[in-house]
N, C-alpha and C positions, 0 to 999 in steps of 0.2 A: 504493500500500500504506500503510495506517495503521499506526503504531507505538504500542503501548500500554505504559505502565508500570502494572503491577498490583502494588500493595504488599500484603504479607500473603498472597501467593499460594500459600503452602504450608500454610495453615490450612484449616479445614473449608470455609467458603464460598468463599474465594479460589481454592482448588484446583479446586473444582467449576466456578467461573466461568471459569477459564482453559481447562479442557477444553471447556466449553460454547462459548466464543467461538472457539476453534480449529476446532470442528466447524461452527459456523454461518458463520464468516468465515475460510475457509482461507487467504485472502490477507493476513490481518492478521499483524503481527509482535508478539509479546508478550514483554516482559522482566518476569520475576517477581522482585521485590525482597522478601526475607524475612530476618529476623534469626535464624530457626530457634530461637526460644525453645521452651518445653516443648510448645506446641500446634502448632508448625510441623513438618510431616512431609513430606519430599520423596518418601516412598514413595507418597503420595497421587497422585503425578504420573508414576509410572514408565512408564505407557502412552503418554506424549507426550514423554518426555525426549529422544527422538531426532528429534522434529519439527524441521525446519530453521528454522521460524518461532518456536521457543520457546527462550528463554535464561533461565537462572537466575543471579541475582546475590545473594550473601549480604552483608547489610548492614543497618544501622539507619536508619530514616527520620529519626531525629533527628540523624544524622551529616551535618552541612551540607556539608562538602567532598566526601564520598562521593556524596551525592545530586546535587550540582552536576556532578560528573564524569560521572555516569550520563546526565544530560540532554545534556551535551556529546557523549557517545559515541554516543547512540542517537537523538537528535533526536525526542523523543516528540511525538505529536499529542494524546494523551489520557492522563490520569492517572485511575486508579480506585483509590481509597484504602480498602482493607480493613484495613490494618495497625492493630491495636489490641489492647491488653490488654482481655479481654472478659468475664471471669468475675466476677460480682458478689461472690461470697464472697471471692475473692482481693482485690478492691478494698477490702473492709472490713478485711482484715488488713494491707494495704500500699497505701494510696491513692497514694503518691508515684510509683510506677512507672506508674500509669495517667495521671497528669498529664504525666509526661515523654513517654511514647509518644503518647498520644491527643491531647494538646493541643500540646506543643512539636513533636512529630514532624509533625503536620499543618501547622503553620506553616512548618516548613522546606520541606516539599513545595510549599506555596503560593508561597513566595518563589522557589524554583527554577523553577516553572512561569511565574510572572510575569516573571521576568528573562529566561528563555530565549525566551518567546513574544512578548515586546514588540517592536513594530516602529517605534514613534514615539509621537507625541501628536496628539490631535485639536485642533480650533479652541478648545475649552474647556480644554485642558491635560490631559485624561484620556489615559491610555495607550491605544494601539491595539495589536492583536494580529493575528498572521497568521490567515488563514482556517482554519476547521475544527478549532480546538483546543478542548479541554474538560477541566475538572477536575471529577471527580465524587467526592463524599464519600458513603461508605456508612455510614449511621447506623442508629439503632434507635428503635423505638417507646417505649423506656424513658425517653427524654428528656422525654416528656410527663407522666411521673409515674404516678399510679394513677387508675382509674375507680371509680365506685360500681357498683351493680348494673345500671345502664342506661347508655346512651350509648356513643359510639365516638370515638376520636381522629381528628380531621381535621387537615389541614395547617395550619389556623389555630388549633388548640388551643395555648394558652400552654405553654411548656416549664416543667416543675416537677419536675426530677429528684430522686430520693430516695436514691440510693446514690452513693458516689464514682465508680463506673463510669459510671453514667448522667449524672452531672454533668460528667465529663470529655468524654463524647460530645456533650453539649449545648454545652459550651464550644467544642469543635471545630467544630460546626455554625455557631455564631455567628461564629467566626473566618473560616470559609469564606464565609459570607454577607457579612462585612465586606469581604473582598477583592473580591467581586463588586460591592459598592456603591462602595467607595472607589477601587479600581483598575480597575473594569470588567472584571475577569477573568471569562471565560466559565465559570461554575460551575453545577452542579446538585447537589442533595442528595436521597438517597432514605432513607426510614425504614421498616424492615421489622419484621414481627412475628417470633415465635420460629421459627427454622429447624430442620428436621430432615432426615435423609437420610444417605447414605453418607459415611464418613470423618469423622464427628463425634467430637471428643475426648471420652472417657468420663468426664468430670467433669460433663457436662450431663445433664439428666433422662433423656431417652429412651435414649441409649447406655449410661448407667450402669445403668438398670434392666434392660435386655436383658442386659448383661454379668453383673450380680449374679444374675439369675434363672437363667441357664445354670449358674453356679457354686454355686447354692443358698445364696447369701449373703443377709443381711438387706437389705431394700429401704428405705432411709431416706427418710421423707416428712416434709417440714417442716410443723409445726403440725397443722392438721386436713386438709391436702391439698386444700383447696378454692380454692387460688389458681388463677385462670382466665387462660389465655393464648390468643391467636390463633396457630394453627400454620400455617406456610408451608413447603412442600417446597422444598428448596434449589435444585432445577432451576427451579422457578417464580420464585424470587428472582433467579436468574441471567438468566432471560428478561426479567424486569422491568427489571433494570439495563440490559440490552442495549437494551430499548425506550427507556428514558430517554436513553441515550447518542445514539441515532439520531433520536429524535422529540421529546425533552424540550426545553422552553424554558429558555434560560439564566436563572439567577436564581431558578428555581422549586424547590419542594420537592415530592416525590411520595411518598405512602405506598404501600407494597407489602405487602398483606395477603392471607392465604389463605382468609378467610371460614370459619375453623374454630375456634370457641371451645370449649375443653375445659378442665375442671378437672384439676389434676395427678393427683389420686387416680383419676380416670376413666381417664387414660392408663396409670397403673401397673396397674390392674386389667385393662385391655385387653392390656397386654404379658404379664402373667401367663397369661392365658387363651390368647393366641395362641402364645406360645413353648411352653407345655405341649402344645398340640395339634400343633404342627409337629414337636416332638421325638418325640411318640408316633407320628406318621404318616410323618415324613420320614427321609431317609438323610443325616444330617449327621455330620461327623467330631467328634462331641462325646460325652464320657463322661457322658451324662445322658439317660435315656429319657423324661423329662418326668413320671414318675409321682409324684415327690415335690414338684413345684411346686404351690404353693397360696398363698392370700392370707395364710397364717400367716407368710410371709416379710416381710410389711410391718411396719416398725418406725417409729412416729411419734416424731420427734425435735423438740427445741426449735426454734422458728421462727427464721428468719434475721432479723437486725436490720433494721428498716425495710422488711420484705418487702411489695412492692406486691401488692394483693389481686387486681386484675383489669386486664387490657389487652384492648383490642379496636380493630382498625384499620378505618377507613372508607377503602376504596380506590377510591371513586367517581371521584376526579380522574384517576388513571392509566387507569382503564378507559374513561371517557367521552372524555377529551381525547387519549389516546395509543393507545387501542384494545387495551390489554393486559388479559388476565385469566388467573387461575391455571388450570392444566390438571389439577391433582391434587385429588381430594377427600382428606380426611384418612384415610378408610377405605381407600382405595387405597394412599396413600403410606405409611401406617404398616406395612401388610403387606409392601410391597416393602422397606421399611427393615429390618424385623425379619429378613426372609430374607437381606438383604445381610450383616447382622452374623453370622447363623448360618453363612453360607457363607464368612466372612472372619475366622475365629477366630485365624488366625496374625497378621493385621494387628492385631487387637485386643490380642493378647498382647504384641506388640512395643511397642505404644503404652503399655500399662499398665506394662510393665517398664522403659520408657525406652530399650529396645534400638533403637528406630527412629532415635534420634539418631546411631547409628553409621553409618547409611546415608550421610549426608552425608560423613562422614570417608572411607568406602570409595569413594564415587563421585568425590569432588572433591579428595582429598588430593594427588593427583598432577597435577592440572590447573592 
């Protein structure tokens, strides 16, 4: 049985990953380490909380004694590091917390893995490690900076981050790489495009627009709305990481992209149309029949500082070398995602009110 430490496992991608891995590898044991900041929600994981191979541990990845104790208690084979402050707007307002979590926290995890897995030294003085261990860093295409109208990010594209968030992620990537080079720690890095799907915190574009449309609130669109992103369904991202863990070569970087370039305003218009149609036709517990939903809800707002214009990922390396490819088209995935949010208004309301944070207190205060 493999034992995985998944950090940030109560967040959007992390919670989807834990459920995916338990379904795909029911013999794996997963310990979920999450600080439960504003975007960490244990209600994302209620359907697996009684699984005997799942354990939750509340803590901060930058807390060195706590992390070391976890390694001693559970003897991890694998670390998958999702834990990160991730919203660009918040990084502009308060860069320091991004440096603390995304850079310092990653280094704490690397040290714990190196010290716990080390078995000795080779003839050249490099550390040796027990068989089968792996440290995987979950990164982002934002570390590459911005593209012009043409071209795509490859794994050899120089990093040129343009926000405090992406700079902190690029820094973490370089630290992970350095531990692989200097200490020969078995590491891999994946860089994904924009994720979408269920359990996404509603400060991000797609869940925010769905939520506001349902409530007939204005839909804030930065600048002219023509910022282009490559969109990846979260389940495809999870399967991509799973593939890297089992087939990826240590020391390598793998881009995970969905082959779905869309402008922000295109997505907003699609959500307006789709939500309006579904509320007119469907039977949802929502006090909105869809008749008042229109593009009049769109409000163009001042653009974000340093807003990257276009991202696009070339996923050739992971598809040709590891045999992975995305299973969702954006057209399929966005419809499924919209339906999920329409059918989970209670979850959405809890998240927006902050009431979801009481779940931890209720579930774990007596444990």
